[in-house]
C-alpha positions as CSV (number, residue, x, y, z in Angstrom):
1,M,-29.0,12.2,7.5
2,G,-27.6,13.9,4.4
3,I,-24.3,14.5,6.0
4,I,-23.9,10.8,6.9
5,V,-24.6,9.8,3.3
6,Y,-22.2,12.4,2.1
7,I,-19.4,11.1,4.4
8,I,-20.0,7.5,3.4
9,S,-20.0,8.3,-0.3
10,L,-16.7,10.2,0.1
11,F,-15.2,7.3,1.9
12,I,-16.3,4.9,-0.8
13,L,-14.9,7.2,-3.4
14,Y,-11.6,7.4,-1.5
15,L,-11.4,3.6,-1.5
16,V,-12.1,3.4,-5.2
17,I,-9.4,6.0,-6.1
18,E,-6.9,4.5,-3.7
19,T,-7.3,1.0,-5.1
20,A,-7.1,2.2,-8.7
21,V,-3.9,4.2,-8.1
22,R,-2.3,1.3,-6.2
23,R,-3.1,-1.2,-9.0
24,G,-2.0,1.3,-11.6
25,I,1.4,1.8,-10.0
26,N,1.9,-1.8,-9.3
27,S,1.2,-2.9,-12.8
28,S,3.3,-0.1,-14.5
29,K,6.8,-0.8,-15.7
30,I,8.2,1.7,-13.2
31,G,6.3,0.2,-10.4
32,Q,7.6,-3.3,-11.3
33,L,11.1,-2.0,-11.5
34,I,10.9,-0.4,-8.1
35,E,9.4,-3.5,-6.6
36,D,12.1,-5.7,-8.1
37,K,14.8,-3.3,-6.8
38,Y,13.6,-3.1,-3.2
39,E,12.1,-6.6,-2.9
40,K,15.6,-8.1,-2.6
41,E,16.4,-6.0,0.6
42,E,14.9,-7.9,3.5
43,K,13.7,-5.8,6.4
44,L,15.3,-7.1,9.5
45,S,13.1,-7.3,12.5
46,F,14.1,-6.4,16.1
47,F,13.6,-10.1,16.9
48,D,16.0,-11.2,14.2
49,N,18.9,-9.7,16.1
50,D,18.0,-10.6,19.7
51,L,20.3,-12.1,22.3
52,D,19.3,-15.7,21.8
53,D,21.2,-16.0,18.6
């Protein structure tokens, strides 16, 4: 029982840290600069270049 609680608490801690880091990077000036730089490049899908065009 203790092991299950330990694993669940580690998973919750992982989610909290991952969310905090992601929000911190996205709200930073460097994160916004990278997002603006790479947002303009559209990722082409396999289906965008199929034979029906």
